[in-house]
N, C-alpha and C positions, 0 to 999 in steps of 0.2 A: 314299261318299259323294265327289263325284265333286272337291268342295271343301272343302277342311280351313284351315281359320286361323288354330286354335293348338292347339301341341297338347307337352302338359308333359309323357309318357314317358320317364322316365331309358334310355338306351338302352343296355341292357349288352351287347354285340356286336359286333364289328366287321363283317360279312359281307357276302359279298354276290359275283353273278357276271354274269358276259354272257352268256349262254346263243340258239340259236336257239328259239323261237316252237316249232320239231317236231324239234332235237335229239332222237335216241336215242344221244348216248355219254352218254348220265349217269342217273344214278339218283336221284332222288328223294323226300325222307320227311321227313313235318314233325321239328318241335324242338321242344322247350320251350312246349310250345301243353299252356296247362292242361287241368287238368277241364272247363272248364264250354264251355270253343269246343266240345271233343273230343265232348259229350255233345249238340251239333246237328251233328256229324259226315252220319251216317243225311240228316235234312234238311238238305247242304250236295249229300251225296250223290246224292240226288234229283233236285233243280234243276236239280244240275251235271249233268243229265243227258239229264235235260227240251231246257235250252239247249245240247246238243252237243260242253260243254267238261267230261266224266267223267274226262279228262287231267290237270284243273287246282285237284282239289278242295285239295289238299299249301296251292295259291296261295292260295285263296278262305280256308284257316283263316286261312292267318298273316297273312291280312289282320283277319280278324273281330280276332285277336288285339290288331293294333294299334287297330283300329277302338273296340272295346266291350272286348277282355278275356274278352268272352262275357256281361256285364254288364246290366243293366237290357232294353227290348225291343227299340229298333232295331238290332238287336247287331252290324249291318249299314251302319249309320248310312246307311240309302240312301235314305230317307223325300222328301231333299232334290230327288236324281234324279229323283223322281214330282212334283217341284213342294209337293212341303207342304211343313208345316211337318217342324221338325227334332224325330226322338224321337215322330213320330205315327204309327206303325208298330208289329203285333206281330212276336213275331220271325220268327216264321213272314212275313210277309208283308217280314220287310226280310230273308231269307234272300233270294229271290227274287227279288224287284228285284234284291241285289245281285248274284245271280247273273247274272240275265239283264241287267245292264250290263255284269258283268264279260264276259260271252260275246260283247257288243259290240267292249268290247276288244281281244280277241283275234281277233277278225275280222274287226277291222280292220290288227293289225299282223300275221294273216298275210298278208293280200290284197299289204301293202306291205312284204311278207317283210322284220319289222322285229324285231327281239329282245322274250322274253317279257318284258321287263322297263320294255320302253315302253308295254306293256298294262298293269301294274301303279302303274306313275308314271301312270300316266292315271285310274284310280280313282281317285286324289285331284283329279289336276288335269282332268281332263274330258277325251273325246274326242280332241279336238283335240288332245292331245302327239304321238298314235300321225304326224297326218299331218306335226309339226312335227318329229318325229326319221327318221323316211320317207323328208324330203325333205334333211337334218344327215347324214347317216352308218346310218341303219339301225340304229343299235345305243345302247339310252341310257345315258348318263351326264350326270356331277354336272354338268359344265360345262352341257352342252345344257338340262339339267332346272332351271341355277338362269340362263340365260338368258330357258328359257321365263318363270317366273316372274315375273321381276323386267323384260321389255321388252311379254309377251304377257296371263300375264292379272292380276297388280296393274294394271298402266294401263285395262286391260278393266273393272278393281272400285273403279277412284276410287282408283287407287295411282299417279302417274300421275311422282311424284318417287322413287319407289323407299326410300320409307323403311321402316324394319324395327324388331323386334324382336329382343330376347337368347333364343336358342335355347341354352344352354349344360349338355352336358356329357358326356362321355367320346365319344363318336359325334362329335359338331358341330367339340372341339378336335383329334382326332385330323386332322381336313380343312382346319383352318384358316379355318372359315366353320359363328361362332356365332354365329349370327344368320339369321333368313330375312324376307320380304317379309313384311309390311300384306297381305295380301288375296290375298295371291302365291301361296295353298297351300304344299306341304310340298317344296321340294325334296331332301329327301331320304328321301323316302316309301317311297321302292322299297324300300334301301338299308336302313331300318327295317323292314319286313318283311322280308327276306332273315334276320334274326336267327333268324326260326321258322320259317326253312330249308335244309334239311343239299344238299350237290349231289353226287355221291361221281363218277370215272370208274369207269364200268360195264367195265372192262377190268381192276384192282386193281390191285396195288403197282406204284408205279415202280421198273424194276430198275438198275442200273445203267451200262448201255449206253441209256438214258430219261435225260432232264431231266429235274428234281425241279421244285416249286413250291419258291420263291427263300427264304418266311417264315414262321415257323410257321402249320400248318393254320389254327387258328381266326381268319387276316387272309387270308380268301377273298373278297372283291370288290375288282372291279377298278374303281375307279373312273373312270379316264379311258381306254378303249383302246390300241391304236396304229390309223395315217392320222393321216388330215389334221381338225382339232380343233379348236374354240375355244377359244385359248391364252388359262388363267388368271389371265396378267398382261398381258399386249399387247393381247390383247382381238382380235386378229384370227386368220384363219384360217390354222392351221401346220402338216407337217409333226410326228406325234407319234410320238419313233422307238422306243417303248416302251410299256406298260403299267404304268399304278399302281396300285399296292396296298399300299392306307390303315394304318398299323403304328402302335402306340403309341411312343413316346420311350425309346429303347433296344433295341426289340427284334431277335429274334435277324434275321441276315441270312445265308444259308445257300448254300456253291455251290452249283452247278443240276447239273454234272458237277463227276468231279475232273479237274485243268489245271492249268497253270500261270500263276501274275500274271503275269500283261504290264502292265499298270496297275495305281497307288495312290498315289491325291495329293486336290488338291485342284481346280477349276475350278469361273469364278464363276459356272457358269450350272450344270455337273451336282454341285456342292455335292464332298463328300466322296467321290469314286468309287472303285470295285474293275472289272479286266476281266482277263478269264481267260480266257486260249485251252485248246482242248481237244482241239486237232488238226482234218488235214483243211478249214480254211478258218474255223474255228468256232467262235469264241467270247460272252460272255455278260458283258454290263456291269451294275452295282449301281450306283447315285446317290444322293444327298444321305442320306447316313448321316451318322448323331451320331461315331461313331467309328467308324477304319479300323483292323480286326486280324489284316494283313497286307503283304505289304510284297510289293514288285518283286521277279521268282523265286519267292518263294514257293509250291509242288508244294501244293497243296490235294485233296482226295478231297470225294466227294461228299456233301452232309450239314454240312460244316466247317463250325461260325460261321466269317464271313471279315468283317464289321462290325455295326455296332449301329444301328436306325433311327435316322432323325434328318429334319431340314429346313433341310440345309442347301444352299447357293445358289440358283437359283430355283428356288424353291419355296413354296407355302401352307400346308401342315402335314405334316406326322410322317408320309415313305413313301418305300416302297421305288421308283423309277423301277425295273424288270426292262427289258432290251434282250436282244436276242440278232442279232448280226452273223454272215454268211457270204459271207469274197471281201471285206469290208472293204464289204459293203450293211446296211443292217439291215432286217429284216425282219420276220411277224407274232408275235408268241416265243411266240404260242397254237398255231402250229402244230409249237413243241416241247415244251410243259407244259400241264400237264392241269390248273384246280384242284378244291383240297379237298373 
């Protein structure tokens, strides 16, 4: 469905990833998709192939899980994208139209070098969202989708004042965003879809010579990537020095690689933070923790729990801000870690 104004499903996991639309570095698999939806897989494969998106069957099944869970006739909730009344299509018609619509989103994402999650979010927002992402860093994130919902979509559909309604679940609470904008779709849609998709590095297990993901593997969604972004507090564009990974309060924070703690304190912006020197001019930073379990000078091993997740400092919700510095300069952490 191009636009969703209400959504009451309780999200069961905090999952997701920023992945290139043409990435060959990860393996994608379905996760926790029920039998009803899997029963439609042959039809999804048929129409995905017809529209040239056979590599995205898993994403389409995950979208169906969010839209209907395989219940009812209009299983992809795609009737409105045809200008028809809600729930007015048969299951096959719904899948055919849903696959076509998603193929248009994927096509636009490819043409504009955007990530796959821009295409997934556009299934809820409409295809114009891809173009918005294309002009704002080419990578979908929560800050972009919320801004689009509040200032683009909602006003277009009659909500110019930014009226919200409650949207409370484990997932939205972890982000500190327990609301949606009336007539503004669901700006958390792509992240919800991701709970039904598992991505893993195709090159296998991380070794001690590499950097490991700094939180438990079930927390594998990046809510805000490295680079210039719309700051969630100041609402101005600023350089984001790392990646934000939403976690539950008290979640384990791991040393990404062995090293020596060179910073463990509180900062008004970073909150409770840890800095680990790994040698060779490389260090990692872990911000916004609720509790620190190491101190200055502690020698840590890869995978050791160094802190507990939280929302201290300048933060809007529980998350781990993870940064990598090389010779004192922040660099993109995704050049060092892989999403589980």
